[in-house]
PAZAPA-4460 file (N, C-alpha, C; in steps of 0.05 Angstrom, whole numbers, plus 32768, in hexadecimal, padded with zeros to 4 digits):
% residues 300
    n_x    n_y    n_z   ca_x   ca_y   ca_z    c_x    c_y    c_z   seq   type   mol
   7446   9341   8C25   7444   935D   8C2B   745F   9369   8C31     1      M     A
   7470   935B   8C3F   748B   9364   8C45   749B   9367   8C2C     2      K     A
   7498   9354   8C19   74A7   9356   8C00   749D   936E   8BF0     3      K     A
   7483   9373   8BF0   7479   938A   8BE1   7484   93A4   8BEC     4      T     A
   7487   93A6   8C06   7493   93BE   8C13   74B0   93C1   8C0A     5      T     A
   74BF   93AA   8C0A   74DB   93AB   8C01   74DD   93B5   8BE5     6      Q     A
   74CB   93AC   8BD3   74CC   93B4   8BB8   74C7   93D2   8BB5     7      R     A
   74B4   93DC   8BC4   74AE   93F9   8BC3   74C5   9409   8BCC     8      A     A
   74D3   9401   8BE2   74EA   940F   8BEC   7500   940F   8BD8     9      E     A
   7505   93F7   8BCC   751B   93F5   8BB9   7517   9407   8BA1    10      A     A
   74FF   9409   8B97   74FA   9419   8B7F   74F9   9437   8B86    11      H     A
   74F5   943E   8B9F   74F6   945A   8BA7   7511   9461   8BB0    12      L     A
   7525   9450   8BAA   7540   9456   8BB2   7544   9452   8BD0    13      G     A
   7534   9441   8BDC   7538   943B   8BF8   7526   944B   8C0B    14      G     A
   7517   945F   8C01   7507   9470   8C12   74ED   9462   8C1A    15      H     A
   74E5   9464   8C32   74CD   9457   8C3C   74BD   946A   8C4D    16      S     A
   74A3   946A   8C4A   7492   947C   8C5A   7485   946D   8C71    17      T     A
   7482   947A   8C87   7473   946E   8C9E   7483   9459   8CAC    18      G     A
   749D   9458   8CA9   74AD   9443   8CB6   74AF   9449   8CD4    19      R     A
   74AA   9435   8CE5   74AB   9439   8D02   74C7   9441   8D0B    20      P     A
   74C8   9450   8D21   74E2   9458   8D2C   74F1   9441   8D37    21      R     A
   750B   9442   8D34   751C   942E   8D3F   751F   9432   8D5D    22      L     A
   7522   941C   8D6C   7524   941E   8D89   753D   940F   8D92    23      A     A
   7546   9417   8DAB   755C   9409   8DB7   7576   9409   8DA7    24      G     A
   7582   93F2   8DA5   759B   93EF   8D97   7599   93F7   8D7A    25      A     A
   7582   93F1   8D6D   757E   93F9   8D51   7580   9417   8D4E    26      A     A
   7576   9426   8D61   7576   9443   8D60   7593   944D   8D61    27      R     A
   75A4   9440   8D71   75C0   9448   8D72   75CD   9444   8D58    28      I     A
   75C8   942D   8D4B   75D3   9428   8D30   75CA   943D   8D1C    29      V     A
   75B0   9444   8D1D   75A6   9458   8D0A   75B3   9473   8D0E    30      A     A
   75B7   947B   8D28   75C4   9495   8D2D   75E1   9494   8D23    31      V     A
   75EF   947E   8D27   760B   947B   8D1D   760C   947F   8CFF    32      T     A
   75FA   9471   8CF1   75F9   9474   8CD4   75F3   9490   8CCB    33      L     A
   75E1   949E   8CDA   75DA   94B9   8CD4   75F2   94CC   8CD7    34      A     A
   7603   94C6   8CEB   761B   94D6   8CEE   762F   94D2   8CD8    35      L     A
   7631   94B9   8CCF   7643   94B3   8CB9   7639   94BE   8C9E    36      L     A
   761F   94BB   8C99   7613   94C5   8C81   75FA   94D5   8C89    37      T     A
   75FC   94EF   8C8E   75E6   94FE   8C99   75CC   94FC   8C89    38      P     A
   75CE   94F8   8C6F   75B6   94F7   8C5F   75A4   94DF   8C64    39      S     A
   75AF   94CB   8C71   759F   94B3   8C76   7587   94B7   8C88    40      T     A
   7585   94CE   8C96   756E   94D3   8CA7   7555   94D7   8C95    41      V     A
   7558   94DB   8C7B   7541   94DE   8C6A   753A   94C5   8C5A    42      Y     A
   7549   94B0   8C5D   7543   9498   8C4D   755A   9484   8C50    43      G     A
   755F   9475   8C3C   7573   9460   8C3D   7588   9465   8C27    44      Q     A
   75A1   9460   8C2E   75B6   9460   8C1A   75B4   9446   8C0B    45      V     A
   75B8   9448   8BF1   75B7   9430   8BE0   75D2   942C   8BD3    46      S     A
   75DB   9413   8BD1   75F4   940C   8BC5   75F0   93F4   8BB3    47      L     A
   75F7   93F7   8B99   75F2   93E1   8B86   760B   93DB   8B76    48      D     A
   760E   93C1   8B70   7624   93B8   8B5F   7618   93A8   8B48    49      F     A
   7620   93AF   8B2F   7615   93A2   8B17   762C   9399   8B06    50      L     A
   762C   9380   8AFE   7641   9374   8AED   7634   9369   8AD4    51      L     A
   763D   9372   8ABD   7633   9369   8AA3   7649   935A   8A94    52      T     A
   7642   9343   8A8A   7654   9333   8A78   7647   9333   8A5D    53      L     A
   7656   933B   8A49   764A   933C   8A2E   765D   9330   8A19    54      G     A
   7651   9329   8A03   7660   931E   89EC   7653   9325   89D2    55      Q     A
   7664   932C   89BF   765A   9331   89A4   7666   931C   8991    56      N     A
   7654   930F   8981   765D   92F9   8970   765B   92FF   8953    57      Q     A
   7657   9319   894C   7655   931F   892F   7668   9336   8928    58      Q     A
   7660   934E   892F   766F   9366   8925   768C   9367   892F    59      A     A
   7691   935D   8947   76AC   935F   8951   76B8   9344   8957    60      L     A
   76AF   932F   894A   76BB   9315   894B   76C0   930B   8968    61      D     A
   76AA   9306   8976   76AB   92FA   8990   76BA   930A   89A5    62      S     A
   76B8   9324   89A4   76C3   9335   89B9   76B3   9331   89D3    63      S     A
   76C0   9330   89EA   76B2   932D   8A03   76B9   9345   8A15    64      T     A
   76A6   934B   8A27   76AA   9362   8A38   769F   935C   8A54    65      V     A
   76AD   9368   8A68   76A4   9366   8A84   76A1   9383   8A8E    66      L     A
   7689   9389   8A99   7682   93A5   8A9F   7677   93A7   8ABC    67      N     A
   7688   93AC   8AD0   767E   93B1   8AEB   7676   93CF   8AEE    68      P     A
   7660   93D3   8AFD   7656   93EE   8B02   764D   93F0   8B1F    69      R     A
   7653   9407   8B2C   764B   940C   8B47   7638   9424   8B49    70      F     A
   7624   9422   8B5A   7610   9437   8B5D   760D   943D   8B7B    71      R     A
   760D   9457   8B82   7609   945F   8B9D   75F3   9474   8B9E    72      L     A
   75DF   9470   8BAF   75C9   9484   8BB2   75C8   948E   8BCE    73      G     A
   75C7   94A9   8BD1   75C7   94B5   8BEC   75AF   94C8   8BED    74      I     A
   759C   94C3   8BFF   7585   94D5   8C02   758E   94EF   8C0F    75      P     A
   7582   9505   8C05   7588   9520   8C10   756F   952D   8C1C    76      T     A
   7558   9523   8C16   753F   952C   8C22   752B   9516   8C20    77      S     A
   7511   951C   8C26   74FD   9507   8C25   74F9   94FC   8C0A    78      K     A
   74FB   950C   8BF5   74F6   9503   8BDA   750D   9506   8BC7    79      N     A
   7523   9511   8BD0   753B   9515   8BBF   7552   9503   8BC7    80      L     A
   7561   94FB   8BB3   7579   94EC   8BB8   758D   94F1   8BA2    81      R     A
   75A6   94ED   8BA8   75BC   94F0   8B95   75C6   94D4   8B8E    82      V     A
   75C7   94CD   8B75   75D0   94B3   8B6B   75EA   94B7   8B5C    83      N     A
   75FE   94A6   8B61   7617   94A6   8B53   761D   948B   8B47    84      M     A
   7628   948A   8B2F   762E   9471   8B22   7648   9473   8B12    85      E     A
   7658   945E   8B14   7671   945D   8B04   7678   9440   8B00    86      W     A
   7689   943B   8AED   7692   9420   8AE7   76A8   941F   8AD3    87      G     A
   76AF   9408   8ACA   76C3   9404   8AB6   76BD   93EC   8AA4    88      L     A
   76CB   93EA   8A8F   76C8   93D2   8A7D   76E3   93C6   8A78    89      I     A
   76E4   93AC   8A75   76FB   939F   8A6C   76F3   938B   8A56    90      T     A
   76FF   938D   8A3F   76F6   937D   8A28   770D   9371   8A19    91      A     A
   7709   9359   8A0F   771C   934B   89FD   7713   9351   89E1    92      A     A
   7723   9361   89D2   771B   936A   89B8   772F   935F   89A3    93      V     A
   7725   9352   898E   7737   9347   8979   7746   935D   896A    94      P     A
   775E   9357   8961   776E   9369   8951   7770   935F   8934    95      Q     A
   7771   9371   8921   7772   9369   8905   7789   9378   88F7    96      F     A
   7794   936C   88E2   77A8   937A   88D2   779A   9388   88BB    97      D     A
   77A9   9394   88A9   779E   93A4   8894   778D   9394   8880    98      E     A
   7792   937A   887F   7783   9368   886D   776A   935D   887A    99      D     A
   7765   9365   8894   774E   935B   88A2   7751   9340   88AF   100      G     A
   776A   9337   88B0   776F   931D   88BD   7773   9321   88DB   101      T     A
   7766   9311   88EB   7769   9314   8908   7785   930C   8911   102      E     A
   7792   931D   8920   77AD   9318   8929   77B0   9312   8947   103      T     A
   779A   9313   8955   779A   930E   8971   7785   931F   897F   104      G     A
   7788   9324   8998   7775   9335   89A7   7783   9346   89BC   105      S     A
   7776   935B   89C3   7782   936D   89D8   776D   9370   89EE   106      S     A
   7777   9373   8A07   7766   9377   8A1E   7764   9395   8A23   107      Q     A
   774C   93A0   8A21   7748   93BD   8A25   7738   93C2   8A3E   108      E     A
   7743   93D3   8A50   7735   93DB   8A69   7731   93F9   8A68   109      T     A
   7718   9401   8A69   7711   941E   8A67   76FC   9425   8A7C   110      R     A
   76FC   943F   8A84   76E9   9449   8A96   76CF   9451   8A88   111      F     A
   76B9   9450   8A97   769F   945B   8A8E   769E   9479   8A96   112      L     A
   768A   9487   8A8C   7686   94A2   8A94   7677   94A2   8AAF   113      N     A
   7682   94AE   8AC4   7674   94AF   8ADE   765B   94C0   8ADC   114      P     A
   7645   94B7   8AE8   762B   94C5   8AE6   7622   94CD   8B02   115      N     A
   7619   94E6   8B04   760D   94F0   8B1E   75F2   94FC   8B17   116      V     A
   75DE   94F5   8B28   75C3   94FF   8B23   75B6   9506   8B3D   117      E     A
   75A4   951A   8B3C   7592   9521   8B52   7576   9518   8B4B   118      V     A
   756A   9507   8B5C   7552   94FA   8B55   753C   9500   8B69   119      K     A
   7524   9507   8B5F   750C   950C   8B6F   74F9   94F5   8B6B   120      Y     A
   74EF   94EA   8B82   74DC   94D3   8B81   74C4   94DA   8B91   121      S     A
   74AD   94D0   8B88   7494   94D4   8B96   7483   94BB   8B95   122      A     A
   7476   94B4   8BAA   7464   949D   8BAC   7447   94A7   8BAE   123      L     A
   7436   949D   8B9D   7419   94A4   8B9D   7409   948B   8B9F   124      V     A
   73F7   948A   8BB2   73E5   9472   8BB5   73C9   9479   8BAD   125      Q     A
   73BF   946B   8B99   73A5   946F   8B8E   7398   9454   8B88   126      R     A
   737E   9451   8B8F   736F   9439   8B89   737D   9420   8B93   127      W     A
   7389   9422   8BAB   7397   940B   8BB8   73B1   9403   8BA9   128      S     A
   73BA   9413   8B96   73D3   940E   8B87   73E8   9423   8B8D   129      Y     A
   7401   941C   8B89   7417   942E   8B8D   7422   9438   8B72   130      N     A
   7425   9452   8B70   7431   945E   8B58   7449   946E   8B61   131      F     A
   7460   9469   8B53   7478   9477   8B5A   7482   9487   8B42   132      R     A
   748A   949F   8B48   7494   94B2   8B33   74B0   94BB   8B3A   133      F     A
   74C2   94BA   8B26   74DD   94C2   8B2A   74E6   94D4   8B13   134      H     A
   74F3   94EA   8B1A   74FE   94FB   8B05   751A   9504   8B0F   135      I     A
   752D   9505   8AFE   7549   950B   8B06   7556   951D   8AF2   136      A     A
   756C   9529   8AFA   757D   9538   8AE9   7599   952E   8AED   137      L     A
   75A6   9524   8AD8   75C0   9517   8ADB   75D4   9523   8AC8   138      G     A
   75ED   951E   8ACF   7604   9527   8ABF   7619   9511   8ABF   139      M     A
   7622   950A   8AA7   7637   94F6   8AA4   7651   9504   8A9B   140      A     A
   7666   9501   8AAA   767F   950F   8AA6   7691   94FF   8A93   141      F     A
   76A1   950C   8A82   76B1   94FD   8A6E   76C9   94F0   8A7B   142      P     A
   76C7   94D5   8A7E   76DE   94C5   8A88   76E4   94AF   8A74   143      A     A
   76D0   94A7   8A64   76D4   9493   8A4F   76E2   949F   8A37   144      A     A
   76F7   9493   8A2E   7705   949D   8A17   7710   9485   8A07   145      D     A
   7711   9489   89EC   771A   9474   89DA   772D   9480   89C6   146      A     A
   7746   9478   89C7   775A   9483   89B5   7761   9470   899E   147      D     A
   7759   9457   89A1   775F   9443   898C   7746   9434   8984   148      T     A
   7746   9427   896C   772E   9417   8964   7728   9401   8978   149      P     A
   773C   93F5   8985   7737   93E0   8998   7728   93EB   89B1   150      A     A
   7730   9402   89BA   7723   940E   89D1   7706   9416   89CA   151      Q     A
   7701   9420   89B2   76E6   9427   89AA   76D5   940D   89A7   152      L     A
   76E1   93F8   899E   76D3   93DE   899B   76CB   93D4   89B7   153      A     A
   76DB   93D8   89CB   76D5   93CF   89E6   76BC   93DD   89F0   154      A     A
   76BA   93F7   89EB   76A1   9406   89F3   7689   93FC   89E3   155      Y     A
   768D   93F6   89CA   7677   93ED   89B9   766B   93D3   89C4   156      Q     A
   767C   93C1   89CB   7671   93A7   89D5   7664   93AC   89F1   157      V     A
   7670   93BD   8A01   7665   93C1   8A1C   7649   93CE   8A1B   158      A     A
   7646   93E3   8A0A   762C   93F0   8A09   7617   93DD   89FC   159      I     A
   7620   93CD   89E9   760D   93BA   89DD   7604   93A4   89F1   160      S     A
   7617   939B   8A02   7610   9387   8A16   75FC   9392   8A2A   161      A     A
   75FC   93AD   8A2E   75E8   93B9   8A40   75CE   93C0   8A32   162      A     A
   75CB   93B7   8A19   75B3   93BD   8A0A   75B1   93DA   8A02   163      G     A
   75C8   93E8   8A01   75CA   9405   89FA   75BE   9416   8A10   164      A     A
   75B5   940B   8A27   75A9   941B   8A3B   75BD   942E   8A49   165      W     A
   75B5   9446   8A4F   75C6   945A   8A5B   75DF   945E   8A4A   166      D     A
   75DC   9466   8A31   75F4   9467   8A1F   7608   947C   8A27   167      P     A
   75FF   9491   8A36   7612   94A6   8A3F   7628   949B   8A52   168      W     A
   7624   9484   8A5D   7639   9478   8A6E   7650   946D   8A5D   169      L     A
   764A   9466   8A44   765D   9457   8A34   7669   9466   8A1C   170      Y     A
   765C   947B   8A13   7666   9489   89FB   767E   949A   8A03   171      L     A
   7695   9495   89F7   76AE   94A2   89FF   76AF   94BF   89F6   172      P     A
   76BF   94CF   8A05   76C5   94EB   89FE   76AB   94FC   89FC   173      N     A
   7699   94F9   8A0F   7680   9508   8A0F   7679   9511   8A2B   174      T     A
   766B   9528   8A2D   765F   9532   8A45   7641   9531   8A41   175      L     A
   7633   9526   8A55   7616   9521   8A51   7605   952E   8A67   176      A     A
   75EE   9538   8A5F   75D9   9540   8A72   75C1   952F   8A6C   177      F     A
   75B5   9524   8A82   75A0   9510   8A80   7588   9517   8A91   178      V     A
   7570   9512   8A86   7557   9517   8A94   7547   94FD   8A94   179      L     A
   754B   94EC   8AA9   753C   94D3   8AAB   7520   94D8   8AB9   180      P     A
   750C   94CA   8AAF   74F1   94CA   8ABB   74E7   94AD   8ABC   181      I     A
   74DD   94A5   8AD3   74D2   948A   8AD7   74B7   948C   8AE4   182      Q     A
   74A5   947A   8ADB   748B   9477   8AE8   7486   9459   8AED   183      V     A
   7480   9452   8B06   747B   9437   8B0E   7460   9433   8B1A   184      E     A
   7454   941C   8B15   7439   9417   8B20   7439   93FA   8B2A   185      A     A
   7430   93F6   8B43   742E   93DC   8B4F   7410   93D4   8B4F   186      D     A
   740A   93BE   8B41   73EF   93B3   8B40   73EF   9398   8B4E   187      F     A
   73EE   9399   8B68   73F0   9381   8B79   740A   9372   8B72   188      R     A
   7408   935B   8B65   7420   934B   8B5F   742D   9352   8B44   189      D     A
   7424   9367   8B37   7430   936E   8B1D   7439   938B   8B1E   190      F     A
   7451   938F   8B14   745D   93AA   8B13   7463   93B2   8AF7   191      R     A
   745B   93CB   8AF0   7460   93D6   8AD5   7470   93EF   8AD8   192      L     A
   7485   93F2   8AC8   7496   9409   8AC9   749C   9414   8AAD   193      M     A
   749A   942E   8AAA   74A3   943C   8A92   74BB   944D   8A99   194      V     A
   74D1   9447   8A8D   74EB   9452   8A94   74F6   9462   8A7C   195      D     A
   74F8   947C   8A7E   7501   948C   8A67   7518   949F   8A6F   196      T     A
   7526   94A8   8A5C   753B   94BC   8A60   7541   94CB   8A46   197      A     A
   7547   94E4   8A48   7550   94F3   8A32   756C   94FE   8A38   198      T     A
   757E   94FB   8A25   759A   9503   8A2B   75A4   9516   8A15   199      Y     A
   75B7   9526   8A1C   75C5   9539   8A0A   75E3   9535   8A0E   200      L     A
   75F0   952E   89F8   760D   9528   89F8   761D   953E   89EB   201      L     A
   7632   9547   89F8   7643   955B   89ED   765F   954F   89E9   202      F     A
   766B   9553   89D1   7686   9548   89CD   769B   9557   89DD   203      P     A
   76B0   954A   89E6   76C6   9557   89F4   76DB   9560   89E0   204      T     A
   76F0   956B   89EA   7705   9575   89D9   7711   955F   89C8   205      E     A
   7710   9546   89D2   771C   952F   89C3   770A   9524   89AD   206      D     A
   76F1   952F   89AB   76DF   9524   8996   76D0   953B   8989   207      S     A
   76DE   954F   8980   76D1   9566   8974   76C5   955F   8958   208      R     A
   76CC   9548   894D   76C0   9540   8934   76A4   9537   8937   209      D     A
   769B   9532   8950   7680   9529   8955   766E   9540   895C   210      R     A
   7655   953E   8955   7642   9553   895B   7633   954E   8975   211      S     A
   7626   9562   897F   7615   955F   8997   75FF   954B   8991   212      T     A
   75F9   9539   89A3   75E6   9524   899F   75CF   9526   89B3   213      Q     A
   75B7   9521   89A9   759F   9521   89B9   7590   9507   89B4   214      F     A
   7587   94FA   89CA   757A   94E1   89C6   7569   94D8   89DE   215      G     A
   7554   94C8   89D9   7544   94BD   89EF   754A   949F   89F2   216      P     A
   7541   9495   8A09   7540   9478   8A0D   7526   9472   8A1C   217      Q     A
   751A   945C   8A16   7500   9454   8A22   7501   9436   8A29   218      V     A
   74F9   9430   8A41   74F7   9415   8A4A   74DC   9410   8A56   219      G     A
   74D0   93F9   8A4F   74B6   93F1   8A5A   74BA   93D6   8A67   220      I     A
   74B4   93D4   8A81   74BA   93BC   8A90   74A1   93B2   8A9F   221      E     A
   749D   9398   8A9E   7488   938C   8AAE   7493   9375   8ABE   222      G     A
   748B   9372   8AD7   7495   935D   8AE8   747F   9353   8AFA   223      A     A
   747F   933A   8B01   746C   932E   8B13   7479   931E   8B29   224      T     A
   746C   931C   8B3F   7477   930E   8B56   7472   92F0   8B54   225      E     A
   7487   92E0   8B54   7486   92C3   8B53   7496   92B8   8B6B   226      V     A
   7488   92B0   8B80   7496   92A7   8B97   74A7   92BD   8BA4   227      G     A
   74C1   92B8   8BA7   74D4   92CB   8BB2   74DF   92DE   8B9D   228      M     A
   74D8   92DA   8B84   74E4   92E9   8B6E   74D0   92FC   8B61   229      F     A
   74DB   9310   8B54   74CD   9320   8B40   74D8   9318   8B25   230      D     A
   74C7   930F   8B14   74CF   9306   8AF9   74C2   9319   8AE5   231      L     A
   74D1   9322   8AD1   74C6   9334   8ABE   74D5   9336   8AA4   232      G     A
   74CD   9349   8A94   74DA   934D   8A7A   74D9   936B   8A75   233      V     A
   74ED   9374   8A66   74F0   9391   8A60   74F6   9394   8A43   234      R     A
   74EA   93A8   8A37   74EF   93B0   8A1B   74FD   93CB   8A1B   235      F     A
   7513   93CD   8A0C   7522   93E6   8A0C   7526   93F0   89F0   236      Q     A
   7523   940A   89ED   7528   9418   89D4   7539   9431   89D9   237      L     A
   7550   9432   89CC   7564   9448   89D1   756D   9454   89B7   238      V     A
   756E   946E   89B6   7579   947B   899E   7595   9484   89A5   239      Q     A
   75A8   947C   8995   75C4   9483   8999   75CF   948D   897E   240      V     A
   75DE   94A3   897F   75EA   94AE   8967   7608   94AE   8969   241      G     A
   7616   94B2   8952   7633   94B5   8952   763A   94C9   893D   242      D     A
   7654   94CD   8939   765D   94E2   8927   7654   94DD   890A   243      S     A
   764F   94C4   8903   7647   94BF   88E7   7629   94BC   88E4   244      G     A
   761A   94BF   88F9   75FD   94BB   88F8   75F0   94CF   890B   245      D     A
   75EF   94E9   8903   75E6   94FE   8915   75CA   94FA   891E   246      S     A
   75B9   94EC   890F   759E   94E8   8917   759B   94D1   892A   247      E     A
   75B0   94C2   892E   75AF   94AC   8941   75A5   9492   8935   248      G     A
   75A8   947D   8944   759E   9463   893B   758E   9457   8952   249      S     A
   7579   9448   894C   7567   943E   8960   7570   9421   8967   250      I     A
   7572   941B   8980   757B   9401   898A   7565   93F6   899C   251      H     A
   755D   93DD   8997   7549   93D0   89A7   7553   93B7   89B3   252      T     A
   7549   93B0   89CA   7551   9398   89D8   753A   938E   89EA   253      S     A
   753B   9375   89F0   7528   9369   8A03   7538   935D   8A1A   254      I     A
   752E   9361   8A32   753D   935A   8A4A   752C   934A   8A5E   255      V     A
   752E   932F   8A5E   7522   9320   8A74   7532   9325   8A8E   256      P     A
   7523   9326   8AA4   7530   932E   8ABD   7524   9320   8AD5   257      L     A
   7533   931F   8AEB   7529   9313   8B04   7535   9322   8B1C   258      A     A
   7526   9325   8B31   752F   9332   8B4A   7527   9320   8B62   259      R     A
   7539   9320   8B75   7534   9312   8B8E   753A   9325   8BA5   260      L     A
   7526   9329   8BB7   7528   933B   8BCE   752E   932B   8BE6   261      Y     A
   7545   9331   8BF3   754D   9323   8C0B   7554   9338   8C20   262      V     A
   7543   933D   8C33   7548   9351   8C48   754C   936C   8C3B   263      G     A
   7562   937A   8C42   7568   9394   8C36   7576   9392   8C1B   264      P     A
   7579   937A   8C10   7587   9376   8BF7   7575   936E   8BE1   265      A     A
   757C   9374   8BC9   756F   936B   8BB1   7584   9360   8B9E   266      V     A
   757F   9347   8B95   7591   933A   8B81   7582   9339   8B67   267      V     A
   758F   9341   8B52   7581   9342   8B38   7593   9339   8B21   268      H     A
   7586   932E   8B0D   7594   9325   8AF5   7583   932B   8ADD   269      G     A
   7591   9330   8AC6   7582   9335   8AAD   7593   932D   8A95   270      R     A
   7585   9326   8A80   7593   931E   8A67   758C   9332   8A51   271      F     A
   75A0   9341   8A47   759B   9355   8A33   759F   9349   8A17   272      N     A
   758A   9349   8A07   758B   933E   89EC   7584   9353   89D8   273      L     A
   7597   935B   89C7   7592   936F   89B2   7585   9360   899A   274      N     A
   7570   936B   8990   7563   935F   8979   755E   9372   8962   275      F     A
   7568   938A   8964   7564   939D   894D   7573   93B6   8951   276      G     A
   757C   93C1   893B   7589   93DB   893C   7583   93E9   8921   277      T     A
   757C   9403   8923   7577   9412   890B   758D   9427   8907   278      G     A
   7598   9428   88EF   75AE   943A   88EA   75C8   942B   88E4   279      G     A
   75D5   9432   88CF   75EE   9424   88C7   7607   942D   88D6   280      N     A
   7607   9446   88E0   761E   9450   88ED   761B   9450   890B   281      N     A
   7615   943A   8916   7610   9437   8933   762A   9434   8943   282      S     A
   762B   9440   895A   7642   943C   896C   7640   9423   897C   283      P     A
   762D   9411   8976   7629   93F8   8985   7630   93E0   8973   284      L     A
   7638   93CB   8980   763A   93B1   8972   761F   93A6   896D   285      A     A
   760C   93AA   8981   75EF   93A4   897E   75EA   9387   8977   286      A     A
   75DF   9383   895F   75D6   9368   8957   75EC   9354   895B   287      A     A
   75E5   933D   8967   75F9   9329   896C   7606   932B   8987   288      G     A
   75FF   9340   8996   760A   9344   89B1   75F6   933D   89C6   289      T     A
   75FF   9330   89DB   75EE   932A   89F2   75FD   9333   8A0B   290      W     A
   75EE   9337   8A20   75FA   933E   8A3A   75EA   9333   8A51   291      G     A
   75F8   9328   8A64   75EB   931F   8A7D   75F5   9330   8A94   292      F     A
   75E2   933B   8AA3   75E8   934D   8AB9   75DF   9340   8AD4   293      S     A
   75F1   9342   8AE7   75EB   9338   8B03   75F0   934F   8B16   294      F     A
   75DE   9354   8B28   75E2   936A   8B3B   75D7   9363   8B56   295      G     A
   75E2   9372   8B6A   75D8   9371   8B85   75D8   938D   8B91   296      I     A
   75C2   9394   8B9F   75C0   93AE   8BAA   75B7   93AC   8BC8   297      G     A
   75BF   93C1   8BD7   75B8   93C2   8BF3   75AD   93DD   8BFA   298      F     A
   759A   93DE   8C0C   7590   93F6   8C19   7597   93F5   8C36   299      N     A
   75A4   940A   8C40   75AC   940A   8C5C   75AB   9426   8C67   300      F     A
***
């Protein structure tokens, strides 16, 4: 029962209903935190760190990438919170001469596009089951830029290692508006989630040769409780376009995953495996790329 409550709080961004009041020393700590972050009186602040290691063994000849990302969630009311996310990539990318002969490799370190969103969450209990609904409005600011083929290749491997999920974080020289919608259902020891988003990308001054892009992403995830763990699998489908493919290309991946809840923390890992891409002018390395992600999050 305790673990189920932790899971519900984690997926609601740390918000919990009907929580008993803190007393004594614990109340003093709560008041101190409220003074430092006034919004915590409405819920819990969440802090997450995600590290993805990826490798491509086909299109970019064994390019490797390391992608750390940080997420901060701050509640502003009972059902609203502000989420912020940013990260960077560092990739070893092979270099080639005019004849296509590999001449070595370069280490490329680039920023991701920082993303800020306002998220509304609601919990509905029906037929002894919990249903959670989330809708958000986000904006990704242009911080990712690629001036050389090696820098562009670094982004390609990074977004492929992530299974193309949240492409607005990785596509350089773009400003994005995003509308994510999530629906979750807890059926005793089984959880089902439908995770969708629609995004609109605008080119910046540095990429006027690209057109405005519109695309959806859809994820379907199922997980079950096994001992102390949640074990599950996720299927992802993302449409991504580029300057040579205005209609976009469809990218699919399957993601086995595991979560471990320990007190206020959740430790999670997933393996991103790309198994299909539609469209010849894709901005992803896609097929032949894998990515392993490890993360830890806290609610306080």
